[in-house]
C-alpha positions as CSV (number, residue, x, y, z in Angstrom):
1,X,-10.8,-14.6,5.5
2,X,-10.8,-10.8,5.7
3,X,-9.7,-9.3,2.4
4,X,-10.0,-5.6,3.2
5,X,-9.2,-3.5,6.3
6,X,-12.0,-2.9,8.7
7,X,-13.7,0.5,9.1
8,X,-11.3,1.8,11.8
9,X,-8.3,0.7,9.8
10,X,-9.7,2.3,6.6
11,X,-10.1,5.5,8.4
12,X,-6.5,5.5,9.6
13,X,-5.3,4.6,6.1
14,X,-7.2,7.4,4.5
15,X,-6.1,9.9,7.2
16,X,-2.4,9.0,6.6
17,X,-2.8,9.3,2.8
18,X,-4.6,12.6,2.7
19,X,-3.2,14.4,5.8
20,X,0.4,13.2,5.4
21,X,1.4,11.4,2.2
22,X,-0.4,13.8,-0.2
23,X,1.4,16.6,1.7
24,X,4.8,15.0,1.3
25,X,4.9,14.0,5.0
26,X,6.3,10.6,5.7
27,X,6.3,9.4,9.3
28,X,7.7,6.3,10.8
29,X,4.7,6.1,13.1
30,X,2.4,6.0,10.1
31,X,4.5,3.3,8.5
32,X,4.0,1.3,11.7
33,X,0.3,1.7,11.5
34,X,0.3,0.5,7.9
35,X,2.4,-2.5,8.8
36,X,0.2,-3.4,11.7
37,X,-2.8,-3.3,9.4
38,X,-1.0,-5.4,6.8
39,X,-0.1,-7.9,9.6
40,X,-3.7,-8.2,10.7
41,X,-4.8,-8.9,7.1
42,X,-2.0,-11.5,6.8
43,X,-3.1,-13.1,10.1
44,X,-6.6,-13.2,8.6
45,X,-5.4,-15.1,5.6
46,X,-4.3,-12.4,3.1
47,X,-1.6,-13.6,0.8
48,X,-0.7,-10.3,-0.8
49,X,-1.3,-6.6,-0.5
50,X,-2.5,-4.2,-3.2
51,X,-1.1,-0.7,-2.8
52,X,-4.1,0.9,-4.5
53,X,-3.2,4.6,-4.0
54,X,-0.3,6.3,-5.7
55,X,1.2,7.6,-2.4
56,X,1.3,4.4,-0.4
57,X,4.5,3.2,-2.0
58,X,6.2,6.3,-0.5
59,X,5.6,4.7,2.9
60,X,5.5,0.9,2.4
61,X,8.1,-1.0,0.4
62,X,8.8,-4.8,0.0
63,X,11.6,-4.7,2.6
64,X,9.0,-3.6,5.2
65,X,6.7,-6.5,4.9
66,X,9.0,-9.6,5.2
67,X,8.1,-11.5,2.1
68,X,4.5,-10.4,1.7
69,X,3.9,-9.7,-2.0
70,X,3.0,-6.0,-2.6
71,X,1.3,-5.0,-5.8
72,X,2.0,-1.3,-6.4
73,X,-0.7,-0.2,-8.8
74,X,1.2,2.9,-9.8
75,X,4.2,0.9,-10.9
76,X,2.1,-1.7,-12.6
77,X,0.2,0.9,-14.6
78,X,3.4,2.8,-15.5
79,X,5.1,-0.4,-16.7
80,X,2.1,-1.4,-18.8
81,X,1.8,2.1,-20.3
82,X,5.5,2.1,-21.2
83,X,5.2,-1.4,-22.8
84,X,2.1,-0.4,-24.7
85,X,3.8,2.8,-25.9
86,X,6.9,0.9,-27.1
87,X,4.8,-1.6,-28.9
88,X,2.8,1.0,-30.8
């Protein structure tokens, strides 16, 4: 089972993050690239996807991946921080 994108896919992911998403640019073609990579990982046995960069959720949402669980680390950290702050 492959658990991370291969080198070419990582290069594409990074390019989209830094050249587009960090600049506020959201392209349907880039979403398609992300979804293709997610599908390849799913085909290789992945059961979920970690969105490990704050900008990725601007491009990929649960409705785009047809039931594949997405873990948005930004949302998870924000939720935990709010729960921690309210418990203090």
